[in-house]
N, C-alpha and C positions, 0 to 999 in steps of 0.2 A: 418451481421456477428458479432459474439461476441465471447469472450474467457473468461475463468476463470483461473486465475493464482494465485500462492502463493508468497507472499513477506512479510517479517517481521512476519512470523507466522500467517498471516491472508490471507484469500482468497478474491480476488477482481474480479468482473464481469465487463468487459470493452468492449467498441466498439471503432473503429478507430475514432480519432479526439477528444476523450473525455479526459478531464484533471482529473486525480485522485490523491488524497492526500494519500501518503504512509508514513510508518515509515521512519525515516531518512536514506538516502542512500548517499554514497560518489559520488561526482560529482558536477561540476559547471553548471550554467545555459547554455544551448546549447549542453551539452554532451549527447551522446546517450547511453542508457542502454538497455540491452537485458535480458529479463526474460525467462529462459528456463524451469522453473517448471510450465508447463502448464497442467492443470487438465482436461480442456474440450475446444473444439472449435466447434462452430455451425454456419452453413450457411444454412438458410432455414431448409429443412428436412434432410440435410446432417450433422450428428452429430458425432464427434469423442470424445469418452470418454476414458481417460487414465486409466491404471491399474497399478500403480497409476498415471503415467504421460503419456501424449500424445507423441508418438514416433516422434521426429523431430519437435515438436511444439515450436514456439517461438513467444513472444510478444515483439515488439520493441517500445521504448519510448524515448522521448527527455525531459531532465530536464528543467522545466520552472522556478523553483525557490526553494529556501530553506527558512525555517522559523521556528518559534516556536509558538505553540498554545497559547490560553488564559491561564492565571494562574488559577490553582485550589488551593484551600486552604484545608489543611489536619489538623484537630484539634483533639487532644486527651484530654479528660476532665474527671475528676472524682470529683463528687460533694462532698463538705465538707472535702476534703483532701488536699486543696491548691495545686492541680495538674492541670496544663494547659500547653500543648505544641502545638505550631502553626508551621506549615511548609507550604511552597508553592512549586509548581512544574509546569514547562512549558515543554510540550512534543515537541521535535524537529520533523519536518516533511519535506518531499520533495514533491513538486508538479510535476507530470510527465504527459506530453501529449502523448497519445498512437498514434504512427505513422503507425504501421503495425502489422498485425496478420498473421503469416505464419504457414503452416502445414508441 
């Protein structure tokens, strides 16, 4: 059984027991999160596709941890103009273990 749900403007395909890294969500490790924007649920040949959402579909998960990703460097540079700007960015994320997929 798997489901496709939307979180943080992105779509994620998950199965029960999987740990997925999402955009930062509020919650401490151990908290339960319910995702109700479910786009599709499939179990074998039985497939429910939402238009746009599956009626009554829910994906439940448990927050495993919070963190920040690796630093990326953003550089603006124009040659021969004495112009150089450096910036860094670390994206915040939440790791969520999927505990249940309900129809």
